[in-house]
N, C-alpha and C positions, 0 to 999 in steps of 0.2 A: 838740572835744567835752570837756565837763567832767562828772564823775561823783563820786557819793559811794560808789559800789559798789567795794568793795576786790577784788572778783572779777570785775570787767568785763573781757571778753575783749579789748578793744582797749587796755588799759593796757600800756605798755612796747611797743607794736606801732607802728613807724614808718610813716607814710603812704607812704613811698618813701625812696630813697637820699638822705641829707642832708636829710630833712624831719622835722619834729616828729612826736610820736606822734599816733595817731588819737584817743586819749583820755588825759585827765590826772585824777588824783585830787585832789579838794578836800574840805575839812571841810564837814559839813552846816550848814545855816542855824542849827540849834539850837546847834551847837557854836560857831560864829561869834558868835552872840548873847550868849555867855557873856563876851565882851570880849577885848580885845587886850592882849597883854603887851609888844608892841612897836609902833611907829608903822606904819600902813599906807603902804607904799612900793611903787611900781609900775615902778621901773626900777632896773637894776643894770649894772655895768660889770665886764667880764671883765679882771681884773688879773693873773691867773696865780697861781702858788703858789711857795713855797720849801720845801714839805713833801717834795719828791722826794729831797733831798740831806740827809744828816745826816753831819756830820764823823766822828762816832763809828763810822759804818758804812763809812768808807773802808777798803778792804782793802789797797791799795797805790797808790802814785803810779806812773804808767808811766815807763819809762826812756826815754832820748832816742831809741833805735831805735823804740820802740812809738809814741812821739809822732809821728815822721816817717811811720810806716806809716799812721797815722790823721789826718795833718795836715788833710786835707779836712773832717774832723769836729770838730777842735779838743778830742779827747778827752785828758785829763790823768791820769785816775785810774780805778780799778775800785772800785765800791762793792758790798759784801756785800748781796745780796738774799735768799739761801738759805743756811742753816747746816745742817751735819750735826747729829745728835743730841748729839754730843759738844762742840758749840760751834765746831767748826772751819769754815773757809770750804768752801762747796759750790759756789756759783754767785753771779754778779753781773752788773752792768751797768756800761757805761762812763759816765763823767761828763765833762762838758765844763768848760772853764775858766770860761765864763759861769755855769754851774750852781753851780760850787764858789764863786766869787766872791759870787754872790747869797746863798748860804747863809751864808757868813762875814759878810756885811754886813747880814743879816736883810732882804733885799730880795726882791721877788716877781718872777718871770720867767715867760715863756710866754703871757701874756695878749694878746689881740688889740686890747684897748681898746675894743671895740665896746660900745655901750649897748643893752641889750635891755629892751623895754617888755613888761610882763606884764599879763594881764587882772586885773580887779578881785578875782574870786573866789580866784585864786591869791595875789594880794598880801594878801588878808585871811586866807588860810590861813598864810602866812608870819608875819603879825602876831599871830595867835592861837597858833600853835605853831611857833616858828622852827626847830625840828629836824624838822619834818614830812618835808621832802625831803632826800634825800642827794645829789642831782644836780639840775642845772637846765639849760635850753636857753640856748646862746649863738647868737644870730642870725648874728654874724659868722663863727664857726667852723662853723656849721651842724651842731652836734652837742651831746648832753648832756655836761655836765662836772661834776666835784664842786662842791658849793656853796662850798667854802673857796677856789675861784679867782675869786670875784666879791665885790665891795663894793657896797653901796647907793649910788646916785647922788644922795646927799643932803648931801654934804659931811662926813658922819660918818666915812668910810672904815671903817665897820663891815662886817666880813664877813657875807655872806648865810649864814643857817643858824646864826648864833651868838646 
């Protein structure tokens, strides 16, 4: 179901586990009639992201004993996620070698490669207002993910939502 009502009760309400939402917000016909700022495209590809790792946020590289302890996960470093008020390390997350290499090489990781086809009204909403959505549905992963994990399937390699 598509709606222009920003307070519709079914927005952000999945139909069930691993299913799309009951309703999706789109721009009104009047807003769409004002013209597009981007081409109308109806398919995108889940390519992943390199936004999760930033070398500047690496708190420390794991020592050899720690790497052995987590060898099944391929963890190589700890990245700062939470800082104390004074700027010191408070908490973080483990980073894999694959994530670290992707960040260093400006590559994307984590995408399933699936192409998702979207309905005309959502495609036109993206074309009129590219920043309208913060997340979008991946039919392969069966969940909503940040738009910066997708590129348009038109050969441009342009990020969805940009």
